[in-house]
C-alpha positions as CSV (number, residue, x, y, z in Angstrom):
1,N,86.9,100.1,138.7
2,G,83.7,101.7,137.3
3,R,85.5,104.4,135.3
4,L,85.3,104.8,131.5
5,Y,88.3,105.8,129.4
6,T,88.6,106.9,125.8
7,T,91.5,108.5,124.0
8,L,89.6,109.5,120.9
9,L,86.2,111.1,121.3
10,G,83.8,112.4,118.6
11,L,81.0,114.9,119.1
12,S,78.5,115.6,116.4
13,V,76.0,118.5,116.7
14,Q,73.0,118.0,114.5
15,L,71.9,121.1,112.7
16,T,69.0,119.4,110.9
17,D,66.5,116.7,112.0
18,V,67.4,113.2,111.1
19,N,64.4,110.9,110.8
20,P,64.4,107.1,110.6
21,G,65.7,106.0,107.3
22,D,67.2,109.4,106.4
23,G,70.8,108.0,106.5
24,G,73.7,109.9,107.9
25,F,75.7,108.9,111.0
26,C,75.5,105.2,112.0
27,I,77.3,102.9,114.4
28,V,77.5,99.2,115.2
29,K,76.4,99.1,118.9
30,G,78.9,97.5,121.2
31,S,81.6,97.2,118.5
32,H,84.1,99.1,120.7
33,K,84.3,96.0,122.9
34,A,84.7,93.5,120.0
35,S,87.9,91.4,119.9
36,F,87.6,90.3,116.3
37,P,87.8,92.1,112.9
38,V,84.7,93.7,111.6
39,P,83.2,91.8,108.7
40,S,83.7,93.6,105.4
41,E,79.9,93.3,104.7
42,I,79.3,95.5,107.8
43,I,82.0,98.0,106.7
44,D,80.5,98.2,103.2
45,G,76.9,98.4,104.6
46,I,75.8,95.5,102.5
47,G,75.3,92.7,105.1
48,H,74.4,92.2,108.7
49,T,72.5,95.5,108.5
50,E,70.4,94.6,111.5
51,H,73.5,95.5,113.5
52,I,73.9,99.0,111.9
53,Y,72.1,101.6,114.0
54,Q,71.2,105.1,112.7
55,P,70.1,107.4,115.5
56,T,67.1,109.6,115.1
57,T,67.9,113.1,116.2
58,K,66.5,116.6,116.2
59,A,68.3,119.8,115.3
60,G,70.4,120.8,118.3
61,D,70.9,117.2,119.5
62,V,74.4,116.1,120.2
63,V,75.7,112.6,119.4
64,L,78.8,111.7,121.5
65,F,80.8,108.6,120.5
66,T,84.1,106.9,121.0
67,E,86.2,106.5,117.8
68,A,86.7,102.9,118.9
69,V,83.1,102.1,117.9
70,V,82.6,101.0,114.3
71,H,80.9,104.1,112.8
72,G,80.3,105.7,109.4
73,T,77.6,107.3,107.3
74,L,74.7,105.7,105.6
75,P,73.6,107.1,102.2
76,W,71.6,110.4,102.7
77,T,68.1,109.8,101.4
78,S,66.3,112.8,102.8
79,S,65.1,115.7,100.5
80,K,66.6,118.3,102.9
81,E,70.4,118.9,103.2
82,R,72.3,117.1,105.9
83,R,74.1,119.6,108.2
84,V,76.3,118.7,111.2
85,V,79.2,120.1,113.1
86,L,81.8,117.5,114.0
87,F,84.3,117.9,116.8
88,R,87.0,115.4,117.6
89,F,89.0,115.3,120.8
90,A,92.2,113.5,121.6
91,P,95.2,113.9,123.9
92,A,98.2,115.4,122.2
93,T,100.0,112.1,122.5
94,C,97.2,110.3,120.7
95,A,96.1,112.8,118.0
96,Y,94.2,112.1,114.8
97,G,97.2,113.2,112.8
98,R,100.6,114.6,113.4
99,A,101.8,117.6,111.4
100,Y,99.8,116.7,108.3
101,Y,98.8,119.4,106.0
102,P,95.9,118.8,103.5
103,E,96.7,119.2,99.8
104,W,94.4,122.1,99.2
105,P,94.6,124.0,95.9
106,E,96.5,127.2,96.4
107,K,93.5,129.3,95.3
108,T,91.7,128.0,98.4
109,Y,93.8,130.4,100.5
110,E,93.4,133.4,98.3
111,G,91.9,136.4,100.1
112,M,91.9,134.7,103.5
113,T,92.9,136.7,106.6
114,P,95.5,135.3,109.0
115,A,92.8,134.4,111.4
116,Q,90.9,132.4,108.7
117,L,94.1,130.6,107.8
118,A,94.8,129.8,111.5
119,I,91.3,128.2,111.8
120,L,92.0,126.0,108.7
121,S,95.2,124.6,110.3
122,P,95.0,120.9,111.0
123,P,94.6,119.3,114.4
124,Y,97.9,118.7,116.3
125,G,99.2,118.7,119.8
126,N,101.3,121.2,121.7
127,R,104.5,119.7,120.2
128,L,104.2,122.0,117.2
129,D,104.1,125.8,116.7
130,R,100.5,126.5,116.5
131,P,98.6,129.7,115.4
132,K,96.3,131.0,118.0
133,V,93.5,133.5,117.1
134,N,93.2,136.2,119.8
135,T,90.5,138.8,120.1
136,G,89.5,140.0,116.7
137,E,91.8,139.1,113.8
138,E,95.0,139.0,115.7
139,V,97.0,135.8,115.3
140,E,99.8,134.8,117.6
141,I,102.1,131.8,117.0
142,Q,102.4,129.8,120.2
143,R,106.0,128.4,120.0
144,R,107.3,125.4,121.7
145,M,110.6,125.9,123.6
146,G,113.7,125.3,121.4
147,Y,115.2,122.8,123.8
148,K,112.1,120.7,123.7
149,K,112.0,120.7,119.9
150,K,115.7,119.7,119.8
151,F,115.0,116.9,122.2
152,D,112.3,115.5,119.9
153,E,114.6,115.7,116.9
154,D,117.4,114.0,118.8
155,V,115.3,111.2,120.3
156,F,112.8,110.6,117.5
157,G,114.8,111.6,114.5
158,T,112.0,113.9,113.2
159,K,111.1,117.5,113.5
160,Y,107.6,116.7,114.5
161,F,107.0,113.9,117.0
């Protein structure tokens, strides 16, 4: 019908130039349409390298990609530091992770403000109580209605669906 759909979308903002051969982000063009497993030589970057594409970008460029495409990172060979900002987008029903919490050492959180702690919270959909940073340092917990939480627990047998 001429429309494109993707449930998992990645967006990478380049903060430094990436020249040919520098390494960094790479994809296998067209792999999102493949109907066969990716050969391990491609996954490991040791074979079929003619199919691995590393885009050349300038600081400020944006690389937009579907998570369905085979992608990864080539070894960084440039003398300058690699700097990117990575955003990932997904519907709440198809998130990257549900209610996971990274295993950060406790000292990581020492001295952080409530707003900084809220920013470090993992990605999750609107099914969980989520901290929201308002103007300034004010943090508000957006709560899901109790009857909706109970429904998820009754139907799915878990606190976090």
